[in-house]
Backbone as CSV, one residue per row, in Angstrom:
resi,resn,N_x,N_y,N_z,CA_x,CA_y,CA_z,C_x,C_y,C_z
1,MET,44.293,31.926,-5.750,43.513,31.205,-4.937,41.857,31.016,-5.575
2,GLN,41.899,31.965,-6.432,40.805,31.688,-7.065,40.904,30.231,-7.790
3,ALA,42.580,30.466,-8.601,42.569,29.245,-9.719,42.104,27.930,-8.886
4,SER,42.884,28.001,-7.995,43.200,26.496,-7.081,41.784,25.920,-6.741
5,LYS,40.547,26.914,-6.563,39.327,26.379,-6.064,38.532,26.159,-7.427
6,VAL,38.749,26.680,-8.737,38.251,26.373,-9.913,38.859,24.746,-10.170
7,VAL,40.142,24.760,-10.270,40.322,23.124,-10.567,40.441,22.241,-9.775
8,ARG,39.560,22.626,-8.361,39.374,21.420,-7.216,37.948,20.985,-7.731
9,LEU,37.005,22.043,-8.333,35.645,21.639,-8.601,36.016,21.360,-9.706
10,SER,36.484,21.568,-11.134,36.397,21.057,-11.963,37.329,19.269,-12.022
11,ILE,37.995,18.932,-10.645,38.318,17.914,-10.401,37.183,16.729,-10.057
12,ALA,36.654,17.711,-8.965,35.394,16.497,-8.368,34.281,16.522,-9.341
13,GLN,33.927,17.361,-10.673,33.228,17.255,-11.466,33.362,15.823,-12.372
14,VAL,34.858,15.901,-12.872,34.939,14.734,-13.579,35.045,13.378,-12.840
15,LEU,35.613,13.306,-11.658,35.392,12.094,-10.658,34.255,11.851,-10.388
16,THR,33.205,12.550,-10.199,31.526,12.527,-10.427,31.301,11.485,-11.227
17,VAL,31.746,12.321,-12.673,30.967,11.522,-13.967,31.328,10.317,-14.331
18,ILE,32.918,9.928,-13.729,33.452,8.707,-13.493,32.863,7.940,-12.660
19,SER,32.492,8.024,-11.590,31.982,6.972,-10.755,30.539,6.909,-10.938
20,GLN,29.695,7.798,-11.595,28.468,7.331,-12.210,28.586,6.523,-13.275
21,LYS,29.367,6.846,-14.159,29.488,5.678,-15.384,29.626,4.774,-15.134
22,GLN,30.866,4.433,-13.793,30.904,2.927,-13.247,30.140,2.090,-12.783
23,LYS,29.108,2.934,-12.063,28.087,2.215,-11.290,26.862,1.721,-12.409
24,GLY,26.803,2.823,-13.477,26.023,2.633,-14.431,25.948,0.956,-15.323
25,ALA,27.509,1.143,-15.463,27.788,-0.121,-15.909,27.603,-1.017,-15.268
26,LEU,28.205,-1.039,-14.005,27.921,-2.184,-12.713,26.711,-2.628,-12.671
27,ARG,25.635,-1.692,-12.882,23.858,-2.182,-12.855,23.507,-2.805,-14.116
28,GLU,24.103,-2.556,-15.119,24.001,-3.393,-16.536,24.138,-4.507,-16.472
29,ALA,25.953,-4.808,-15.719,26.343,-5.819,-16.052,25.516,-7.170,-14.819
30,TYR,24.943,-6.167,-14.008,23.965,-7.247,-12.999,22.404,-7.298,-13.032
31,LYS,22.214,-6.914,-14.343,20.675,-6.534,-14.269,20.011,-7.563,-14.443
32,LYS,20.417,-9.064,-14.860,20.076,-10.380,-14.912,20.252,-11.230,-13.718
33,LYS,21.417,-10.744,-13.043,21.607,-11.731,-11.868,20.436,-11.968,-11.039
34,LYS,20.892,-12.885,-10.129,19.782,-13.118,-9.132,20.762,-12.557,-7.646
35,TYR,21.927,-12.152,-7.715,21.900,-11.605,-6.627,22.814,-10.103,-7.001
36,LEU,22.533,-8.833,-6.103,23.001,-7.788,-6.603,24.078,-7.372,-5.194
37,PRO,25.320,-7.010,-5.823,26.035,-6.187,-4.527,25.672,-5.440,-3.379
38,LEU,26.155,-5.338,-2.464,25.252,-4.382,-1.413,25.028,-3.419,-1.808
39,ASP,26.303,-2.106,-2.656,25.940,-1.105,-2.943,24.931,-0.641,-4.183
40,LEU,24.715,-1.498,-4.664,23.631,-1.699,-6.003,22.255,-1.800,-5.405
41,ARG,21.995,-2.168,-4.375,20.688,-2.564,-3.798,20.031,-1.558,-3.193
42,PRO,18.829,-1.070,-2.884,18.464,-0.463,-2.555,18.370,0.138,-1.232
43,LYS,18.643,1.466,-0.616,19.252,1.789,0.606,18.009,1.472,1.659
44,LYS,17.082,2.372,1.294,15.785,2.420,2.263,16.651,2.662,3.755
45,THR,15.551,1.809,4.762,16.059,2.201,5.918,16.245,0.767,6.743
46,ARG,16.759,0.250,8.017,16.909,-0.580,8.387,16.021,-1.189,8.594
47,ALA,14.916,-0.563,9.127,13.302,-1.278,9.651,12.771,-1.826,8.187
48,ILE,12.757,-1.257,7.215,12.434,-1.638,6.056,12.795,-2.648,5.498
49,ARG,14.235,-2.809,5.298,14.970,-3.768,4.541,14.349,-5.337,5.700
50,ARG,14.265,-4.713,6.744,14.210,-6.308,7.547,12.866,-6.612,7.759
51,ARG,11.869,-6.060,7.238,10.373,-6.290,7.055,10.191,-7.430,6.397
52,LEU,8.746,-7.961,6.546,8.666,-9.145,5.270,8.129,-8.730,4.268
53,THR,8.597,-9.305,3.225,8.020,-9.129,1.568,6.325,-9.221,1.560
54,LYS,5.858,-8.757,0.520,4.752,-8.464,0.434,3.938,-10.028,0.290
55,ARG,4.556,-11.173,-0.570,4.726,-12.502,-0.452,4.825,-13.190,0.535
56,GLN,5.714,-13.175,1.288,5.490,-13.529,2.916,4.998,-12.628,3.655
57,ALA,4.358,-11.798,3.890,3.281,-11.360,4.880,1.774,-11.632,4.262
58,SER,1.607,-12.214,2.915,0.206,-12.502,2.910,0.194,-14.135,2.729
59,LEU,0.777,-14.804,3.152,0.897,-16.392,3.099,-0.124,-16.489,4.554
60,LYS,-0.997,-17.725,4.414,-1.636,-18.024,5.213,-1.429,-19.564,5.805
61,THR,-1.527,-19.859,6.794,-1.079,-21.045,7.320,-2.506,-22.542,7.024
62,GLU,-2.155,-23.357,7.113,-3.235,-24.485,6.886,-4.212,-24.055,7.676
63,ARG,-3.938,-24.181,8.906,-5.432,-23.410,10.163,-6.021,-22.470,9.087
64,GLU,-5.342,-21.342,9.218,-6.102,-20.389,8.388,-6.918,-20.517,7.312
65,LYS,-6.341,-21.248,6.312,-7.121,-21.577,4.994,-8.434,-22.227,5.645
66,LYS,-8.238,-23.471,6.346,-9.298,-24.196,6.536,-10.443,-23.644,7.152
67,LYS,-9.892,-22.851,8.188,-10.834,-22.275,8.935,-11.610,-21.102,7.890
68,GLU,-11.116,-20.267,6.849,-11.868,-19.761,5.782,-12.970,-20.530,5.008
69,MET,-12.325,-21.620,4.661,-12.989,-22.653,3.738,-14.210,-23.301,4.320
70,TYR,-13.820,-23.531,5.822,-15.450,-24.193,7.011,-16.084,-23.022,6.961
71,PHE,-15.928,-22.001,7.117,-16.668,-20.786,7.658,-16.492,-19.667,7.156
72,PRO,-16.782,-19.737,5.722,-17.077,-18.652,5.065,-18.017,-17.462,5.225
73,MET,-17.735,-15.801,4.955,-18.616,-15.040,5.223,-19.848,-15.056,4.908
74,ARG,-20.887,-14.784,5.756,-22.339,-14.981,5.556,-22.537,-14.182,4.630
75,LYS,-23.525,-14.514,3.360,-23.882,-13.548,2.501,-25.964,-13.325,3.428
76,TYR,-26.227,-11.690,2.837,-27.329,-11.457,3.733,-28.056,-11.037,2.605
77,ALA,-29.421,-10.578,2.585,-30.169,-9.925,1.301,-31.236,-8.936,2.582
78,ILE,-31.454,-8.079,2.340,-32.167,-7.449,3.217,-33.484,-6.693,2.341
79,LYS,-34.797,-7.075,2.384,-35.794,-7.004,1.920,-35.791,-5.379,1.649
80,ALA,-36.465,-5.108,0.403,-36.545,-3.446,-0.217,-38.009,-3.186,0.352
81,SER,-37.978,-2.007,1.135,-38.760,-1.261,1.499,-39.705,-0.891,0.435
82,LEU,-41.213,-0.623,0.324,-42.069,0.135,-0.911,-42.103,1.942,-0.158
83,LYS,-41.552,2.353,0.702,-41.982,3.508,1.307,-40.507,4.347,1.057
84,THR,-41.011,5.499,0.546,-39.753,6.369,-0.066,-39.263,6.831,1.201
85,GLU,-38.070,7.534,0.854,-37.472,8.162,1.775,-38.321,9.357,2.684
86,ARG,-38.971,10.209,1.971,-39.580,10.787,2.401,-40.645,10.650,3.542
87,GLU,-41.210,9.590,3.031,-42.034,9.183,3.849,-42.109,8.742,5.193
88,LYS,-40.666,7.447,5.255,-40.101,7.463,6.237,-39.903,8.041,7.484
89,LYS,-39.580,9.450,6.767,-38.701,10.642,7.718,-40.249,10.724,8.303
90,LYS,-41.038,11.251,7.530,-42.281,11.583,8.113,-42.926,11.017,9.246
91,GLU,-43.190,9.579,8.798,-43.458,8.351,9.872,-42.542,8.265,10.838
92,MET,-41.465,8.601,10.907,-40.310,8.967,12.409,-40.705,9.655,13.141
93,TYR,-40.786,10.893,12.599,-41.051,12.135,13.226,-42.478,13.057,13.931
94,PHE,-43.503,11.662,12.831,-44.666,12.114,13.431,-45.706,10.685,12.886
95,PRO,-45.440,9.716,13.970,-46.147,8.895,14.272,-47.577,8.909,14.584
96,MET,-48.457,7.531,13.541,-49.522,8.068,13.478,-50.224,7.348,15.082
97,ARG,-51.349,8.358,15.844,-51.887,8.450,16.508,-53.328,7.873,16.633
98,LYS,-53.293,6.629,17.365,-54.530,5.975,16.954,-55.415,6.404,18.538
99,TYR,-56.886,6.998,18.099,-57.449,7.389,18.930,-58.385,6.222,19.249
100,ALA,-59.274,6.212,20.448,-60.528,5.320,20.537,-61.909,6.092,20.151
101,ILE,-62.490,5.606,19.250,-63.880,6.255,18.637,-64.752,6.086,19.672
102,LYS,-65.166,7.182,20.118,-66.201,6.985,20.930,-67.673,7.281,20.537
103,VAL,-68.515,6.419,20.777,-69.838,6.163,19.842,-70.856,6.569,20.954
């Protein structure tokens, strides 16, 4: 009983190594080819395989290109303030009170 289990395991190991070597040889043979056999392609998930490629997703229509060309992002410059952060906070929390001077 025990011997048959060992034999089965060793057969499985040998077959595994043989199939791995075959697949490796196939990968080498198809490395520079345009098309790959289905079993050598990445499996991933069905949804990922059907998804647009990065190039397809990033392409823009003529209309989009024209719109971006004629209406570019606007550039704004903000005038720098001479007051420090501390002075701004002080002014915010303690606004100057103007009193009427009685003579």
